[in-house]
MDAnalysis code that builds the backbone (N, CA, C; Angstrom):
import MDAnalysis as mda
import numpy as np

u = mda.Universe.empty(468, n_residues=156, atom_resindex=np.repeat(np.arange(156), 3), trajectory=True)
u.add_TopologyAttr("name", ["N", "CA", "C"] * 156)
u.add_TopologyAttr("resid", np.arange(1, 157))
u.add_TopologyAttr("resname", ["MET", "GLY", "MET", "THR", "ARG", "ARG", "GLY", "THR", "TRP", "LEU", "ARG", "TYR", "GLY", "LEU", "LEU", "SER", "ALA", "LEU", "LEU", "ILE", "GLY", "VAL", "HIS", "SER", "GLY", "ALA", "LEU", "TRP", "PHE", "PHE", "SER", "GLU", "GLY", "VAL", "TYR", "HIS", "GLY", "GLY", "ALA", "ASN", "VAL", "PRO", "LEU", "ARG", "ARG", "PHE", "PRO", "GLN", "ASP", "VAL", "ASP", "VAL", "PHE", "PHE", "VAL", "LEU", "THR", "PHE", "THR", "PRO", "THR", "PHE", "ILE", "GLY", "LEU", "LYS", "PHE", "LEU", "TRP", "TYR", "ASP", "ALA", "ALA", "VAL", "ARG", "SER", "PHE", "THR", "LYS", "GLY", "PHE", "ARG", "PRO", "PRO", "ALA", "VAL", "MET", "VAL", "VAL", "PHE", "ILE", "ALA", "GLY", "TYR", "VAL", "VAL", "ALA", "LEU", "ALA", "ILE", "ASP", "VAL", "ALA", "CYS", "LEU", "ILE", "ALA", "GLY", "SER", "LYS", "PRO", "ILE", "ALA", "ASP", "SER", "GLY", "PHE", "ALA", "ILE", "PHE", "GLY", "SER", "ILE", "LEU", "GLN", "SER", "PRO", "LEU", "VAL", "LEU", "ILE", "LEU", "ALA", "GLY", "ALA", "ILE", "VAL", "ALA", "GLY", "LEU", "ALA", "LEU", "GLN", "LYS", "ASP", "PHE", "PRO", "PRO", "HIS", "PRO", "GLU", "PRO", "GLY", "THR", "SER", "SER"])
u.atoms.positions = np.array([
    [14.755, -45.946, -3.098],
    [14.570, -44.560, -3.480],
    [15.128, -44.340, -4.883],
    [14.806, -45.231, -5.770],
    [15.294, -45.121, -7.135],
    [14.616, -43.995, -7.892],
    [14.888, -43.941, -9.186],
    [14.355, -42.886, -10.041],
    [12.964, -43.266, -10.524],
    [12.061, -43.464, -9.595],
    [10.668, -43.748, -9.927],
    [9.800, -42.638, -9.336],
    [8.538, -42.633, -9.696],
    [7.637, -41.615, -9.129],
    [7.511, -41.774, -7.615],
    [7.431, -43.014, -7.170],
    [7.334, -43.251, -5.737],
    [8.606, -42.800, -5.020],
    [9.756, -43.050, -5.618],
    [11.019, -42.595, -5.044],
    [11.113, -41.080, -5.011],
    [10.576, -40.428, -6.034],
    [10.570, -38.970, -6.077],
    [9.741, -38.408, -4.936],
    [8.547, -38.956, -4.728],
    [7.686, -38.469, -3.643],
    [8.266, -38.800, -2.282],
    [8.955, -39.924, -2.172],
    [9.608, -40.280, -0.914],
    [10.741, -39.291, -0.619],
    [11.545, -38.973, -1.635],
    [12.613, -37.985, -1.453],
    [12.028, -36.621, -1.094],
    [10.913, -36.247, -1.738],
    [10.264, -34.967, -1.442],
    [9.798, -34.927, 0.009],
    [9.196, -35.994, 0.482],
    [8.741, -36.038, 1.869],
    [9.892, -35.991, 2.855],
    [10.942, -36.777, 2.598],
    [12.103, -36.769, 3.484],
    [12.811, -35.417, 3.465],
    [12.929, -34.819, 2.291],
    [13.560, -33.507, 2.166],
    [12.757, -32.445, 2.904],
    [11.447, -32.474, 2.754],
    [10.597, -31.504, 3.454],
    [10.715, -31.667, 4.964],
    [10.693, -32.908, 5.450],
    [10.825, -33.147, 6.893],
    [12.194, -32.679, 7.395],
    [13.247, -32.966, 6.629],
    [14.590, -32.532, 7.017],
    [14.682, -31.012, 7.075],
    [14.179, -30.334, 6.053],
    [14.272, -28.877, 6.017],
    [13.386, -28.215, 7.066],
    [12.222, -28.788, 7.342],
    [11.383, -28.256, 8.416],
    [12.100, -28.415, 9.758],
    [12.744, -29.548, 9.962],
    [13.521, -29.758, 11.186],
    [14.691, -28.796, 11.307],
    [15.415, -28.581, 10.215],
    [16.530, -27.638, 10.227],
    [16.034, -26.228, 10.502],
    [14.952, -25.845, 9.846],
    [14.409, -24.501, 10.043],
    [13.938, -24.307, 11.485],
    [13.214, -25.283, 12.031],
    [12.751, -25.187, 13.417],
    [13.922, -25.194, 14.389],
    [14.901, -26.044, 14.135],
    [16.083, -26.093, 15.000],
    [16.871, -24.798, 14.968],
    [17.011, -24.210, 13.796],
    [17.725, -22.930, 13.704],
    [16.942, -21.813, 14.377],
    [15.622, -21.828, 14.227],
    [14.807, -20.825, 14.916],
    [14.946, -20.971, 16.431],
    [14.969, -22.217, 16.915],
    [15.141, -22.438, 18.347],
    [16.522, -21.994, 18.797],
    [17.560, -22.325, 18.018],
    [18.921, -21.972, 18.404],
    [19.099, -20.464, 18.479],
    [18.521, -19.754, 17.524],
    [18.668, -18.300, 17.504],
    [17.535, -17.590, 18.243],
    [16.834, -18.318, 19.117],
    [15.758, -17.697, 19.889],
    [16.353, -16.742, 20.916],
    [15.513, -16.105, 21.665],
    [15.940, -15.035, 22.558],
    [16.962, -15.485, 23.597],
    [17.016, -16.764, 23.940],
    [17.963, -17.237, 24.950],
    [19.415, -17.061, 24.552],
    [19.705, -17.094, 23.250],
    [21.082, -16.935, 22.803],
    [21.583, -15.531, 23.128],
    [20.709, -14.555, 23.076],
    [21.121, -13.166, 23.247],
    [20.834, -12.623, 24.639],
    [19.946, -13.272, 25.426],
    [19.535, -12.724, 26.714],
    [19.871, -13.634, 27.881],
    [20.818, -14.466, 27.770],
    [21.139, -15.322, 28.900],
    [22.071, -16.445, 28.502],
    [22.276, -17.353, 29.438],
    [23.226, -18.418, 29.204],
    [22.664, -19.604, 28.450],
    [21.342, -19.714, 28.340],
    [20.758, -20.881, 27.681],
    [19.648, -20.443, 26.738],
    [19.321, -21.308, 25.820],
    [18.230, -21.011, 24.893],
    [16.891, -21.069, 25.612],
    [15.876, -20.618, 24.936],
    [14.526, -20.670, 25.473],
    [14.162, -22.136, 25.683],
    [13.569, -22.483, 26.830],
    [13.157, -23.879, 27.031],
    [12.179, -24.316, 25.942],
    [12.221, -25.579, 25.601],
    [11.372, -26.083, 24.519],
    [9.891, -25.875, 24.795],
    [9.453, -25.875, 26.049],
    [8.032, -25.671, 26.350],
    [7.597, -24.249, 26.051],
    [8.517, -23.271, 26.053],
    [8.180, -21.891, 25.725],
    [8.478, -21.546, 24.274],
    [9.233, -22.384, 23.610],
    [9.709, -22.054, 22.255],
    [8.606, -21.885, 21.212],
    [7.635, -22.773, 21.097],
    [6.688, -22.650, 19.982],
    [5.878, -21.359, 19.956],
    [5.743, -20.656, 21.065],
    [4.938, -19.443, 21.051],
    [5.584, -18.329, 20.235],
    [6.893, -18.412, 19.990],
    [7.589, -17.375, 19.235],
    [7.741, -17.712, 17.759],
    [7.249, -18.858, 17.339],
    [7.484, -19.324, 15.971],
    [6.178, -19.304, 15.179],
    [6.264, -18.825, 13.957],
    [5.126, -18.878, 13.048],
    [5.105, -20.280, 12.428],
    [4.379, -21.183, 13.070],
    [4.367, -22.589, 12.663],
    [3.818, -22.741, 11.252],
    [2.809, -21.971, 10.897],
    [2.233, -22.053, 9.560],
    [3.284, -21.735, 8.500],
    [4.107, -20.706, 8.746],
    [5.173, -20.352, 7.804],
    [6.191, -21.477, 7.677],
    [6.620, -22.021, 8.800],
    [7.634, -23.086, 8.777],
    [7.101, -24.322, 8.056],
    [5.848, -24.690, 8.295],
    [5.300, -25.910, 7.696],
    [4.891, -25.744, 6.233],
    [4.698, -24.510, 5.773],
    [4.284, -24.320, 4.377],
    [5.397, -23.804, 3.486],
    [6.284, -22.968, 3.979],
    [7.313, -22.386, 3.128],
    [8.268, -23.439, 2.591],
    [8.783, -24.268, 3.479],
    [9.786, -25.254, 3.065],
    [9.245, -26.245, 2.034],
    [8.100, -26.898, 2.273],
    [7.625, -27.850, 1.263],
    [7.207, -27.197, -0.056],
    [6.773, -25.946, -0.028],
    [6.324, -25.338, -1.278],
    [7.479, -24.707, -2.029],
    [8.096, -23.699, -1.494],
    [9.108, -22.961, -2.243],
    [10.418, -23.719, -2.402],
    [10.819, -24.457, -1.392],
    [12.095, -25.169, -1.481],
    [11.880, -26.590, -1.999],
    [10.927, -27.307, -1.443],
    [10.721, -28.701, -1.818],
    [10.249, -28.911, -3.237],
    [9.411, -28.003, -3.746],
    [8.873, -28.189, -5.099],
    [9.940, -28.074, -6.183],
    [10.989, -27.305, -5.946],
    [12.041, -27.244, -6.970],
    [12.807, -28.563, -7.041],
    [12.957, -29.246, -5.898],
    [13.588, -30.566, -5.923],
    [12.668, -31.592, -6.586],
    [11.375, -31.445, -6.373],
    [10.408, -32.315, -7.046],
    [10.477, -32.120, -8.558],
    [10.561, -30.876, -8.990],
    [10.707, -30.570, -10.420],
    [12.012, -31.150, -10.960],
    [13.101, -31.017, -10.209],
    [14.413, -31.537, -10.621],
    [14.348, -33.050, -10.799],
    [13.740, -33.751, -9.834],
    [13.587, -35.208, -9.951],
    [12.797, -35.583, -11.198],
    [11.690, -34.894, -11.427],
    [10.841, -35.214, -12.578],
    [11.565, -34.919, -13.892],
    [12.299, -33.821, -13.946],
    [13.025, -33.478, -15.174],
    [14.117, -34.497, -15.468],
    [14.867, -34.895, -14.453],
    [15.933, -35.882, -14.664],
    [15.335, -37.218, -15.069],
    [14.249, -37.624, -14.430],
    [13.607, -38.899, -14.788],
    [13.106, -38.877, -16.223],
    [12.565, -37.725, -16.672],
    [12.042, -37.666, -18.035],
    [13.170, -37.662, -19.069],
    [14.307, -37.072, -18.747],
    [15.418, -37.073, -19.692],
    [16.115, -38.416, -19.767],
    [16.264, -39.091, -18.636],
    [17.040, -40.334, -18.647],
    [16.235, -41.523, -19.149],
    [14.965, -41.629, -18.836],
    [14.086, -42.717, -19.299],
    [14.746, -44.093, -19.198],
    [15.228, -44.429, -18.026],
    [15.824, -45.744, -17.818],
    [17.316, -45.799, -18.081],
    [17.908, -44.767, -18.662],
    [19.348, -44.725, -18.924],
    [20.022, -44.126, -17.695],
    [20.621, -44.968, -16.855],
    [21.189, -44.483, -15.606],
    [22.580, -45.058, -15.360],
    [23.555, -44.653, -16.147],
    [24.919, -45.088, -15.855],
    [25.428, -44.359, -14.601],
    [26.527, -44.798, -14.045],
    [27.040, -44.179, -12.820],
    [27.306, -42.674, -12.957],
    [27.754, -42.222, -14.103],
    [28.044, -40.788, -14.278],
    [26.779, -39.945, -14.123],
    [25.675, -40.407, -14.661],
    [24.413, -39.680, -14.548],
    [23.965, -39.631, -13.095],
    [24.067, -40.742, -12.399],
    [23.644, -40.772, -10.998],
    [24.537, -39.912, -10.117],
    [25.831, -39.879, -10.394],
    [26.750, -39.035, -9.615],
    [26.405, -37.561, -9.808],
    [26.147, -37.142, -11.036],
    [25.787, -35.747, -11.297],
    [24.434, -35.430, -10.661],
    [23.478, -36.341, -10.745],
    [22.169, -36.126, -10.132],
    [22.300, -35.931, -8.624],
    [23.014, -36.816, -7.964],
    [23.171, -36.738, -6.508],
    [23.991, -35.512, -6.116],
    [25.040, -35.207, -6.877],
    [25.858, -34.024, -6.565],
    [25.040, -32.743, -6.668],
    [24.222, -32.621, -7.697],
    [23.366, -31.452, -7.829],
    [22.380, -31.357, -6.680],
    [21.827, -32.485, -6.276],
    [20.868, -32.536, -5.169],
    [21.533, -32.090, -3.871],
    [22.723, -32.619, -3.597],
    [23.417, -32.326, -2.335],
    [23.870, -30.874, -2.277],
    [24.427, -30.348, -3.365],
    [24.890, -28.957, -3.368],
    [23.716, -27.998, -3.202],
    [22.633, -28.232, -3.912],
    [21.455, -27.370, -3.776],
    [20.857, -27.480, -2.377],
    [20.856, -28.673, -1.807],
    [20.360, -28.854, -0.443],
    [21.232, -28.102, 0.559],
    [22.546, -28.134, 0.372],
    [23.452, -27.396, 1.261],
    [23.202, -25.889, 1.180],
    [22.969, -25.381, -0.019],
    [22.662, -23.954, -0.182],
    [21.354, -23.619, 0.523],
    [20.352, -24.457, 0.368],
    [19.057, -24.202, 0.999],
    [19.136, -24.262, 2.518],
    [19.893, -25.216, 3.055],
    [20.061, -25.301, 4.508],
    [20.781, -24.058, 5.019],
    [21.815, -23.609, 4.312],
    [22.528, -22.403, 4.726],
    [21.610, -21.188, 4.698],
    [20.762, -21.091, 3.696],
    [19.820, -19.968, 3.612],
    [18.772, -20.032, 4.718],
    [18.292, -21.235, 5.043],
    [17.329, -21.364, 6.138],
    [17.948, -20.981, 7.478],
    [19.179, -21.391, 7.692],
    [19.853, -21.037, 8.944],
    [20.111, -19.540, 9.001],
    [20.554, -18.951, 7.895],
    [20.788, -17.500, 7.868],
    [19.483, -16.733, 8.046],
    [18.384, -17.259, 7.520],
    [17.095, -16.604, 7.653],
    [16.485, -16.752, 9.032],
    [17.041, -17.626, 9.869],
    [16.500, -17.832, 11.207],
    [17.096, -16.882, 12.233],
    [18.173, -16.213, 11.896],
    [18.805, -15.291, 12.840],
    [17.922, -14.059, 12.998],
    [17.663, -13.662, 14.229],
    [16.797, -12.500, 14.426],
    [17.431, -11.189, 13.981],
    [18.747, -11.130, 13.917],
    [19.399, -9.887, 13.507],
    [19.628, -9.837, 12.006],
    [19.280, -10.900, 11.297],
    [19.482, -10.952, 9.849],
    [18.233, -10.456, 9.128],
    [18.433, -10.044, 7.908],
    [17.275, -9.736, 7.070],
    [16.821, -11.063, 6.481],
    [15.908, -11.715, 7.163],
    [15.536, -13.073, 6.795],
    [14.884, -13.149, 5.425],
    [14.268, -12.075, 4.962],
    [13.682, -12.083, 3.625],
    [14.741, -12.280, 2.558],
    [15.865, -11.564, 2.690],
    [16.941, -11.727, 1.716],
    [17.645, -13.069, 1.876],
    [17.748, -13.552, 3.106],
    [18.386, -14.857, 3.326],
    [17.559, -15.968, 2.695],
    [16.249, -15.924, 2.883],
    [15.379, -16.933, 2.280],
    [15.327, -16.760, 0.770],
    [15.424, -15.521, 0.315],
    [15.423, -15.244, -1.124],
    [16.584, -15.956, -1.815],
    [17.679, -16.175, -1.088],
    [18.821, -16.902, -1.642],
    [18.473, -18.323, -2.025],
    [17.603, -18.961, -1.245],
    [17.229, -20.339, -1.577],
    [16.313, -20.394, -2.792],
    [15.717, -19.272, -3.139],
    [14.855, -19.235, -4.313],
    [15.657, -18.908, -5.569],
    [16.752, -18.177, -5.425],
    [17.545, -17.775, -6.590],
    [18.824, -18.562, -6.787],
    [19.469, -19.025, -5.718],
    [20.783, -19.647, -5.861],
    [20.718, -21.133, -6.185],
    [19.988, -21.892, -5.391],
    [20.004, -23.337, -5.611],
    [19.327, -23.774, -6.909],
    [18.327, -23.059, -7.442],
    [17.812, -23.490, -8.747],
    [18.869, -23.433, -9.849],
    [19.823, -22.514, -9.735],
    [20.895, -22.472, -10.737],
    [21.735, -23.743, -10.689],
    [22.003, -24.239, -9.487],
    [22.740, -25.496, -9.345],
    [21.934, -26.651, -9.929],
    [20.639, -26.684, -9.634],
    [19.792, -27.768, -10.146],
    [19.664, -27.705, -11.663],
    [19.566, -26.499, -12.212],
    [19.483, -26.362, -13.673],
    [20.782, -26.815, -14.320],
    [21.917, -26.434, -13.744],
    [23.209, -26.860, -14.288],
    [23.366, -28.377, -14.216],
    [23.042, -28.966, -13.064],
    [23.137, -30.427, -12.933],
    [22.161, -31.117, -13.881],
    [20.945, -30.573, -14.007],
    [19.969, -31.150, -14.941],
    [20.440, -31.063, -16.385],
    [21.106, -29.953, -16.738],
    [21.630, -29.817, -18.100],
    [22.742, -30.820, -18.365],
    [23.583, -31.061, -17.380],
    [24.654, -32.056, -17.550],
    [24.053, -33.450, -17.696],
    [23.058, -33.771, -16.863],
    [22.392, -35.077, -16.965],
    [21.717, -35.216, -18.325],
    [21.051, -34.158, -18.777],
    [20.394, -34.210, -20.088],
    [21.422, -34.407, -21.192],
    [22.541, -33.718, -21.094],
    [23.598, -33.894, -22.097],
    [24.147, -35.308, -22.115],
    [24.363, -35.879, -20.937],
    [24.846, -37.261, -20.868],
    [23.807, -38.238, -21.405],
    [22.547, -37.986, -21.093],
    [21.482, -38.889, -21.558],
    [21.271, -38.759, -23.058],
    [21.365, -37.553, -23.591],
    [21.167, -37.364, -25.029],
    [22.371, -37.824, -25.839],
    [23.538, -37.844, -25.237],
    [24.746, -38.265, -25.942],
    [24.687, -39.744, -26.306],
    [23.953, -40.533, -25.572],
    [23.863, -41.966, -25.875],
    [23.177, -42.218, -27.210],
    [22.377, -41.250, -27.695],
    [21.655, -41.414, -28.949],
    [22.456, -41.002, -30.172],
    [23.638, -40.403, -29.971],
    [24.459, -39.994, -31.109],
    [25.040, -41.219, -31.792],
    [25.174, -41.177, -33.125],
    [25.787, -42.321, -33.806],
    [27.275, -42.386, -33.468],
    [27.824, -43.586, -33.468],
    [29.268, -43.694, -33.158],
    [30.097, -43.035, -34.255],
    [31.190, -42.417, -33.834],
    [32.089, -41.758, -34.785],
    [33.077, -42.779, -35.335],
    [33.243, -42.873, -36.655],
    [34.238, -43.795, -37.196],
    [35.636, -43.273, -36.892],
    [36.546, -44.202, -36.675],
    [37.926, -43.808, -36.392],
    [38.589, -43.326, -37.666],
    [39.492, -42.357, -37.551],
    [40.176, -41.872, -38.766],
    [40.991, -42.991, -39.418],
    [40.992, -42.978, -40.706],
    [41.755, -43.974, -41.451],
    [40.964, -45.211, -41.807],
    [39.749, -45.345, -41.383],
    [38.940, -46.493, -41.753],
    [37.881, -46.053, -42.745],
    [37.530, -46.928, -43.613],
    [36.500, -46.581, -44.593],
    [35.149, -47.065, -44.084],
    [34.113, -46.323, -44.441],
    [32.794, -46.717, -43.998],
    [32.052, -47.438, -45.061],
])
């Protein structure tokens, strides 16, 4: 799963599957059984209460595409320059933004929550993390092209 186009699409697919699973699991957990009895709705009755089209399209488009953009932007800035610091910042940005998106999906699955505002958080909050991480990666990648600074006291 390196910084190649194939790795980017593989990460996008795995991320979409993970987020669809989290969203479906949170919808099931917060289904009517949590509030009206001792157990959740049985799995055989669960899908009738879920907008499957929304779950299968929202996550890969609105959430997954920003990670796809982040991967492509980092790959274009680094162009083969991948020291450990760049990879740590790339992965940290990915993980923090993913955590924000998972929290927003779980908050948006609660029936008593305003799910529109909860989902809106994944559209406004995590891109800021990805932009910041991308800017740090770009700065690290562009810094390699600067000429070396001569030490004070030496003549050039």
